C-alpha positions in Angstrom: -1.4 27.6 -22.3 1.8 30.0 -21.3 4.9 28.9 -21.8 5.6 25.3 -19.9 9.2 26.0 -20.1 8.2 29.3 -17.7 5.9 26.8 -15.5 6.9 25.4 -12.2 5.8 22.8 -9.3 2.5 24.6 -8.0 2.1 27.5 -10.7 -1.6 27.6 -12.5 -2.3 27.4 -16.3 -5.0 26.8 -18.5 -5.3 24.4 -21.9 -7.9 24.1 -24.2 -10.6 21.2 -23.3 -9.7 20.1 -27.3 -6.2 19.6 -26.4 -6.9 17.3 -23.7 -7.8 13.8 -24.4 -10.5 13.0 -21.9 -10.7 16.3 -19.6 -11.4 14.9 -16.4 -11.3 17.0 -13.0 -8.6 15.9 -10.6 -6.9 13.6 -13.4 -3.1 14.5 -14.3 -1.8 14.8 -18.1 1.3 15.0 -19.7 2.2 17.0 -22.6 1.9 14.7 -26.1 5.4 14.5 -28.0 5.5 16.9 -30.5 2.0 17.9 -30.6 -0.4 20.7 -28.2 -2.4 17.2 -27.6 -2.4 16.2 -23.7 -2.8 12.8 -22.4 -3.8 11.3 -19.0 -0.4 11.0 -17.4 1.4 7.5 -16.2 4.7 7.1 -14.6 6.7 6.2 -18.0 4.8 8.3 -20.3 5.9 11.5 -17.8 9.8 10.6 -17.5 10.8 12.6 -20.8 7.8 15.0 -21.1 8.2 19.0 -19.6 6.0 18.6 -16.8 2.9 16.7 -15.8 -0.6 19.3 -15.2 -3.7 18.3 -12.7 -6.7 19.6 -13.7 -8.5 21.5 -10.8 -11.7 22.1 -12.9 -13.3 23.1 -16.5 -15.2 26.1 -17.5 -16.5 25.7 -20.4 -13.6 24.6 -23.1 -11.2 25.8 -20.6 -9.3 23.6 -17.8 -7.6 25.5 -15.4 -4.5 23.4 -13.9 -1.9 23.2 -11.4 1.8 21.8 -12.4 2.1 18.9 -10.1 5.5 17.8 -11.5 8.0 19.2 -13.5 11.3 16.5 -14.7 14.9 18.1 -13.6 16.6 18.9 -16.8 
């Protein structure tokens, strides 16, 4: 995973499948507070998170993702 502070909407990144709760292609995830775990996206949960990613494909133990939302801080 890249430094999330440098990622912008439309950029791609990778996340280990072991970091994603129930990885599913096409679904969006937000990073849990104070951990490296990614949880399924819900509107309310994203308000205080640094970014939201969508899993584009899963290759072995790596999720290839695209940043879909990044709140302006």
